[in-house]
C-alpha positions as CSV (number, residue, x, y, z in Angstrom):
1,M,141.8,23.3,120.0
2,G,144.2,20.5,119.1
3,A,143.2,20.4,115.5
4,S,145.9,19.9,112.9
5,V,145.8,22.1,109.8
6,A,148.0,22.5,106.8
7,I,148.6,26.2,105.9
8,E,149.7,27.0,102.3
9,N,153.4,28.1,102.3
10,V,153.7,27.8,106.0
11,G,153.3,24.0,106.9
12,T,151.4,21.9,109.4
13,R,150.3,23.5,112.6
14,V,148.2,22.5,115.7
15,A,145.6,24.9,117.2
16,Q,146.8,25.7,120.7
17,D,144.3,28.4,121.7
18,T,141.2,30.1,120.3
19,G,142.3,33.6,120.2
20,G,139.7,35.7,121.9
21,R,139.8,38.5,119.2
22,I,139.7,36.1,116.2
23,N,136.2,36.1,114.7
24,G,135.0,34.2,111.6
25,Y,137.2,32.3,109.2
26,H,140.6,33.7,110.3
27,I,143.7,32.2,111.9
28,D,146.5,33.6,113.9
29,V,149.9,32.0,113.3
30,F,152.5,32.7,116.0
31,Q,155.9,33.3,114.5
32,G,157.8,34.5,117.6
33,F,158.4,37.9,119.2
34,G,159.8,41.2,117.8
35,R,160.3,42.8,114.5
36,A,162.1,39.8,113.0
37,A,159.2,37.5,113.5
38,M,157.0,40.0,111.6
39,Q,159.2,40.2,108.4
40,G,157.1,39.3,105.4
41,W,153.9,38.9,107.2
42,G,150.6,40.9,106.8
43,N,147.3,39.9,105.7
44,F,148.2,36.5,104.3
45,R,145.5,35.0,101.9
46,G,145.9,31.3,101.2
47,T,144.5,27.8,101.6
48,V,144.2,26.2,105.0
49,R,143.2,22.6,105.1
50,Y,141.8,20.8,108.1
51,L,143.8,17.6,108.7
52,S,142.5,16.0,112.0
53,G,141.7,16.3,115.6
54,G,140.3,19.1,117.6
55,G,137.1,19.3,119.6
56,Q,134.6,21.6,121.2
57,C,135.8,24.9,122.7
58,A,134.6,25.8,126.3
59,N,134.1,29.5,125.3
């Protein structure tokens, strides 16, 4: 948590939780609530680059 990452065509984001159902090399990008937030999203495949920060997770 707390790691900064650059997501291709999305921008820079900071990890705020570990997502209990996310396994392996996957990320979950929160875009808001409702149908409008889901427009244009699905299984996105792109480059995610670690920038800095983060630490051990207590899971």
